[in-house]
C-alpha positions in Angstrom: 113.4 136.4 124.4 116.1 134.2 126.0 118.8 136.7 124.9 116.8 139.7 126.3 116.3 137.9 129.6 120.0 136.9 129.7 121.3 140.4 128.9 118.9 141.9 131.4 120.2 139.6 134.2 123.8 140.5 133.3 123.0 144.2 133.8 121.3 143.7 137.2 124.2 141.5 138.4 126.6 144.5 138.1 127.7 146.3 141.3 125.4 149.1 142.4 128.1 151.8 141.7 128.2 150.7 138.0 124.4 150.7 137.7 124.3 154.2 139.3 126.5 155.5 136.5 123.5 155.1 134.2 120.9 156.5 136.6 117.7 157.6 134.9 117.5 161.1 133.7 114.7 163.6 133.4 113.6 161.9 130.2 113.2 158.6 132.1 116.1 156.8 130.4 118.4 154.6 132.3 118.6 152.8 135.7 115.9 153.1 138.4 117.2 151.9 141.9 115.2 149.8 144.4 112.5 151.9 146.1 112.6 154.5 143.3 109.0 153.9 142.3 105.9 154.1 144.6 102.8 152.8 142.8 100.3 152.4 145.6 100.9 155.1 148.3 97.7 154.3 150.1 98.8 150.8 150.9 102.7 150.8 150.7 105.0 151.9 153.5 107.7 152.9 150.9 108.7 152.3 147.3 108.7 149.1 145.3 111.3 146.5 146.0 112.4 146.4 142.4 115.1 147.9 140.2 114.7 148.7 136.5 116.1 150.1 133.3 114.2 152.4 130.9 114.9 152.4 127.1 112.8 154.7 124.9 112.5 155.8 121.3 116.0 156.9 120.3 115.9 160.6 119.2 119.2 162.4 118.6 120.0 165.5 120.6 119.9 167.7 117.4 116.4 166.5 116.4 113.6 169.1 117.1 111.5 166.2 118.6 114.0 166.0 121.5 112.1 168.9 123.1 109.3 166.6 123.9 109.4 165.1 127.4 109.6 161.4 126.5 111.9 161.7 123.4 115.7 161.9 123.5 118.8 159.8 123.4 118.9 156.6 125.4 121.4 156.1 128.3 123.6 153.0 127.7 126.2 151.2 129.8 129.8 151.9 128.8 131.1 150.2 125.7 132.8 146.9 126.6 131.1 146.5 129.9 128.2 144.4 128.5 129.1 143.3 124.9 126.0 143.1 122.7 123.7 144.5 125.3 122.7 147.7 123.5 122.2 145.8 120.2 120.0 143.2 121.9 117.8 145.9 123.5 117.5 148.0 120.4 116.4 145.0 118.3 113.9 143.9 120.8 112.5 147.5 121.1 111.9 147.6 117.4 110.3 144.1 117.3 108.1 144.7 120.3 106.7 147.9 118.8 105.5 146.0 115.7 103.8 143.4 118.0 102.1 146.2 120.0 100.8 147.8 116.8 99.3 144.5 115.7 97.7 144.1 119.2 96.3 147.6 118.8 94.6 146.6 115.5 92.9 143.7 117.3 91.7 146.0 120.1 90.3 148.4 117.5 88.2 145.6 115.9 87.0 144.4 119.3 85.8 147.9 120.1 83.9 148.3 116.8 86.5 150.7 115.3 88.2 150.7 112.0 91.2 148.3 112.0 93.7 151.1 111.5 92.1 153.4 114.1 95.2 153.4 116.3 97.6 153.6 113.3 96.8 157.3 112.8 99.8 159.7 113.0 98.5 161.4 116.2 98.2 158.0 117.9 100.8 155.3 117.1 102.4 157.1 114.2 104.9 158.6 116.6 104.3 156.6 119.8 105.9 156.9 123.2 107.2 153.4 123.3 109.3 152.3 126.3 111.1 149.1 127.1 111.6 148.5 130.8 113.7 145.8 132.3 112.6 144.9 135.8 114.4 142.9 138.6 112.9 141.9 141.9 115.9 141.0 144.0 115.1 139.2 147.1 112.9 141.2 149.5 109.8 139.1 150.6 106.5 140.9 149.9 104.1 141.2 152.8 100.8 142.9 151.9 99.8 143.0 155.6 102.8 145.2 156.3 102.5 147.3 153.1 105.6 145.7 151.5 105.5 144.9 147.8 107.7 144.0 144.9 105.4 146.3 142.9 102.3 147.9 144.5 98.9 147.6 143.0 98.5 149.8 139.9 97.0 150.2 136.4 99.5 151.0 133.7 99.6 154.5 132.3 99.0 154.0 128.6 97.4 152.1 125.8 99.1 148.7 125.8 101.6 146.8 128.0 103.4 143.7 126.7 104.9 141.8 129.6 107.2 138.8 129.4 108.1 137.0 132.6 110.6 134.4 133.6 109.5 131.1 135.0 108.7 132.4 138.5 105.1 132.9 139.6 105.1 136.5 140.8 102.5 138.6 138.9 98.9 139.0 140.2 95.9 140.7 138.6 92.7 142.0 140.0 89.8 141.8 137.5 87.6 144.2 139.5 89.6 146.8 141.5 86.3 148.2 143.0 85.3 144.9 144.5 85.2 144.6 148.3 87.3 142.7 149.1 89.5 142.7 146.0 90.3 139.2 144.6 93.9 138.8 143.4 94.9 136.0 141.1 98.3 134.8 140.1 99.2 134.8 136.4 101.1 131.9 135.1 104.6 132.8 133.7 104.1 133.8 130.1 104.0 136.6 127.6 101.2 138.8 128.9 99.3 141.7 127.2 97.6 144.3 129.4 95.3 147.1 128.4 93.8 149.1 131.3 94.2 146.3 133.8 95.1 146.3 137.5 98.2 144.4 138.7 100.8 144.0 141.4 103.9 141.8 142.0 104.6 139.8 145.1 107.4 137.4 144.3 110.8 138.3 145.8 113.2 137.0 143.1 111.9 137.7 139.6 112.7 139.3 136.2 110.2 140.9 133.9 110.6 142.5 130.5 107.9 145.2 130.1 107.1 147.1 126.9 104.8 150.1 127.3 103.1 151.7 124.3 101.4 155.1 124.5 100.1 157.4 121.8 102.1 160.3 120.5 102.9 163.3 122.8 100.3 165.4 121.0 97.5 162.9 121.0 94.3 164.2 122.7 93.2 161.2 124.8 89.5 161.1 125.1 86.7 158.6 125.3 86.5 156.4 122.1 83.5 157.0 119.8 82.2 153.5 120.3 82.5 153.7 124.1 80.1 156.6 124.7 76.5 157.6 124.1 73.9 160.0 125.2 73.1 157.7 128.1 76.7 156.8 128.7 78.8 160.0 128.5 82.6 160.1 129.0 83.7 159.8 132.7 86.8 161.9 132.2 87.7 165.1 130.3 90.1 165.0 127.3 93.8 165.4 128.1 97.0 165.4 126.0 99.0 162.2 126.3 102.3 164.1 127.2 100.5 166.0 130.0 99.0 162.9 131.5 102.1 160.7 131.3 104.3 163.4 132.7 102.1 163.7 135.8 101.9 160.0 136.3 105.7 159.6 136.2 106.1 162.5 138.6 103.5 161.0 141.0 105.2 157.6 141.1 109.0 158.2 140.9 111.4 159.7 143.4 112.9 163.1 142.8 116.3 162.8 141.0 117.7 165.1 143.7 117.7 162.2 146.2 120.5 160.6 144.2 122.8 163.5 144.0 125.2 162.1 146.6 125.7 159.0 144.4 126.8 161.2 141.5 129.4 163.3 143.3 
């Protein structure tokens, strides 16, 4: 983890013009500038005071799977700019996916399912797995004014693995429907989240997030052990690719706002 944190810091220390050369694309690969993401529009005056970098499952341009919205080639800094950077991130991506699959098996058992329930081809056989480097660079959060490092949100998919540096910055809310909500700091650590509610307040902070979602074609619906005649599903089924695409569209700036930086 030390190498991943070190390489992440090296990237975010680059001048903005260098980082903008690898601006995220329509596949959500690459650099996301400060304010690019707005997670809690009801309580934020503008986007999050964080910058990030998306790295997904590497799929070559000539692969038929590249037609899917979250598959494609990754975007990398120029060779020589950050020696060893790509290799470090690719190695971590592979290792984190194996950890996430092991966590999914534990979740399956806890829910009274077969241990390999989430290993099915339509679930984690071809997952949408995304490594995201995050940097909170100095703006002080002020909830009373709607200013946050990362607004309150629940992550989009099945599992989030989150490693933090030694700064106390992450908060979680165990009951988002409580009035008032009670927010608690999470000690710096390696944190696993599944359907939780979180926000970030600290102003100088690095996180390494790893998001794991089912395959594009997975029909996401209430699990068999979580419903009954007296407790029917609360939401209709939806394909994973459809749901994720809408969530990313709702929370990220249009790429057209960056056109002046690319001319």
